[in-house]
C-alpha positions in Angstrom: 141.1 277.3 11.9 137.9 277.5 13.4 137.8 275.6 17.0 134.4 274.1 17.5 133.7 276.7 20.4 133.9 279.0 17.2 131.4 276.8 14.9 129.2 276.7 17.2 129.1 280.3 18.6 128.2 280.4 14.7 125.1 278.0 15.4 123.6 279.9 18.5 124.0 283.1 16.3 122.2 281.8 12.9 119.5 280.0 14.7 118.7 283.8 16.4 119.5 285.1 12.9 117.5 282.6 10.6 115.4 280.9 13.4 116.5 277.8 11.8 116.5 275.4 14.9 119.9 273.0 14.1 121.8 271.4 16.8 125.2 272.1 18.3 128.1 270.0 16.4 130.1 267.7 17.4 133.0 267.6 15.8 134.2 270.0 12.7 137.0 267.3 10.5 140.1 269.4 8.2 140.2 268.1 5.1 142.6 268.1 2.0 139.6 269.3 -0.7 139.2 271.9 -3.1 136.3 269.8 -4.1 134.2 272.4 -1.8 135.2 275.4 1.2 132.8 272.8 3.1 130.3 270.0 3.4 128.6 268.6 6.0 127.2 264.3 5.5 123.1 263.2 5.1 124.1 259.8 6.4 126.5 261.9 9.4 123.4 264.0 10.2 120.4 261.7 9.5 121.9 259.2 12.5 123.0 262.1 15.1 126.5 262.8 13.5 126.8 266.5 13.6 130.2 266.9 11.7 131.2 269.6 9.8 134.3 268.9 7.2 135.9 272.1 6.4 138.4 272.2 3.2 142.0 273.6 4.2 141.4 275.8 1.7 139.1 278.2 3.3 141.7 279.7 5.3 143.3 282.3 2.5 140.0 283.7 2.6 138.6 286.6 5.2 137.1 286.0 8.2 133.7 287.0 7.1 133.5 284.3 4.5 134.7 281.9 6.4 131.5 282.2 8.4 129.4 282.9 5.4 130.7 280.2 4.5 129.4 277.6 7.9 125.9 279.4 7.6 124.9 278.0 4.3 126.4 274.8 5.6 124.5 275.0 8.8 121.5 275.9 5.9 121.8 271.9 5.2 121.9 270.4 8.8 118.6 272.1 9.3 117.7 270.8 5.9 118.9 267.4 5.9 116.9 267.2 9.6 113.7 268.4 8.7 113.4 266.5 5.0 115.0 263.1 6.8 112.1 260.8 6.4 111.5 262.5 2.9 112.2 259.8 0.0 113.4 262.5 -3.2 115.6 264.4 0.1 118.8 264.3 -2.3 116.8 265.1 -5.2 115.7 268.3 -1.8 119.2 268.9 -1.0 120.8 270.3 -4.9 117.8 272.1 -5.5 116.2 274.3 -3.0 118.8 273.6 0.1 121.6 275.0 -2.8 119.6 278.2 -3.2 118.5 279.1 0.1 122.1 278.6 1.7 123.3 280.6 -0.8 120.9 282.1 0.0 121.8 282.3 3.9 125.3 282.5 2.8 124.7 286.1 1.0 122.7 287.9 3.0 125.1 286.9 6.4 127.7 289.0 4.3 125.1 291.6 2.7 124.7 292.5 6.1 128.8 293.0 6.7 129.4 295.1 4.2 128.8 299.0 4.4 128.5 299.0 0.9 127.0 297.6 -2.0 130.0 294.8 -2.6 130.4 291.9 -1.1 133.3 290.2 0.1 132.9 286.2 -2.3 136.5 284.3 -2.8 138.2 286.6 -1.9 137.0 288.9 -5.0 135.2 291.8 -4.4 131.8 292.3 -5.9 127.5 292.1 -5.9 125.2 290.3 -5.2 124.1 290.7 -9.3 127.4 289.6 -10.5 127.6 286.1 -8.3 124.0 285.6 -9.4 125.0 286.0 -13.0 128.3 284.3 -12.6 127.0 281.2 -11.8 124.7 281.8 -14.6 126.9 281.5 -17.3 128.2 278.8 -14.9 125.3 276.6 -14.8 124.7 277.2 -18.3 128.2 276.0 -19.6 127.8 272.9 -18.4 124.3 272.3 -19.7 126.0 272.5 -22.8 128.8 269.7 -21.3 125.8 267.6 -20.3 124.8 267.1 -24.3 128.8 267.3 -25.6 130.1 264.5 -23.4 127.4 262.9 -21.2 129.3 262.5 -18.2 126.7 262.4 -15.0 129.2 264.7 -13.3 128.0 267.4 -16.0 124.9 267.4 -15.0 125.3 267.3 -11.2 127.4 270.8 -11.4 124.1 272.4 -13.9 121.8 272.0 -11.6 124.2 272.7 -8.3 125.3 276.0 -10.2 121.9 276.9 -10.9 119.9 276.5 -7.8 122.9 278.9 -6.6 121.7 281.0 -9.2 118.4 281.1 -8.0 119.0 281.8 -3.8 121.4 284.3 -6.0 119.0 286.3 -8.0 116.3 285.9 -4.8 118.5 289.1 -3.5 118.7 291.3 -6.5 115.9 291.0 -8.6 112.4 291.9 -7.7 110.5 289.6 -9.4 113.7 286.5 -9.9 110.9 284.1 -12.3 111.7 287.2 -14.5 114.8 287.0 -14.7 114.5 283.5 -15.9 112.3 284.0 -18.4 113.8 286.7 -19.3 117.5 284.8 -20.2 116.9 281.2 -20.8 117.3 281.3 -24.3 120.4 281.1 -23.3 120.4 277.1 -21.8 120.1 274.9 -24.5 116.7 274.1 -25.4 116.0 271.1 -24.1 116.0 272.0 -20.5 114.4 275.2 -20.8 111.1 273.9 -19.7 112.3 272.0 -17.0 114.2 274.6 -15.2 111.8 277.6 -15.6 110.0 274.6 -14.4 112.6 274.0 -11.1 113.4 277.8 -10.9 109.1 278.8 -9.5 109.4 275.7 -7.9 112.1 277.5 -6.1 111.9 281.0 -5.4 107.8 279.9 -4.3 109.8 277.8 -1.8 108.4 274.5 -2.8 111.3 272.0 -2.4 109.0 269.0 -2.5 108.0 270.4 -6.0 111.3 271.4 -7.3 112.7 268.3 -6.1 110.3 266.2 -7.6 111.1 268.4 -10.9 114.4 267.5 -11.0 114.2 264.1 -9.9 112.3 263.7 -13.2 114.8 265.5 -15.0 117.9 263.3 -13.7 115.5 259.8 -14.9 115.3 261.2 -18.4 118.6 262.9 -18.7 119.8 259.6 -17.6 118.1 257.4 -20.3 118.7 260.4 -22.9 123.4 259.9 -22.0 122.6 256.4 -22.8 120.8 257.3 -26.6 123.4 259.2 -27.2 126.3 257.5 -26.5 125.5 254.2 -27.5 124.4 256.8 -30.9 128.1 257.2 -30.7 129.5 254.3 -30.9 127.3 253.2 -33.6 
């Protein structure tokens, strides 16, 4: 398990490498959570409580992967502080912040590898394969949204889509072209909006990405209620 001193050593390296300024963390809380390997809370960070929550599951992986997860969360710390006065920050965090955190995490793993392969969640793989895995997962969650109207499926669809965008930024010269060539895998109702969100991410326009996601989220909430009502007739 990481000590606070070890985590803040990584903070120093992160700031030096990325030129993103974040404060030293003040606490680590180790938790029994299987939802994610680590996380930070927007309310904690915005109120000056620089805490990182680390799942006990993380220690089963190699040290480089564990550190890459920390760097992923450091991007979120930066973005929470940078966008804390923006009204739709939660939508920015779910799109551009997740994408760029994934890019940063994968870049870290690539620097630690002497080949084109990386060790990701214990598996020897490539950035391209990671991107395609997130893509397939996002597509499946979008299909689940239409069949179940489960709001968690929609959240997971966007989150995995953003992970995918962050990964393809590293391995495709024209990431928007890749997205356009594969967008038909998604249900038609999502295609236009996801292309726009992807374009905003690739253009490094977090405000636009957040606005687009907020609009899509509200539309999906309305449509989910309509689907549920129709099933109950």
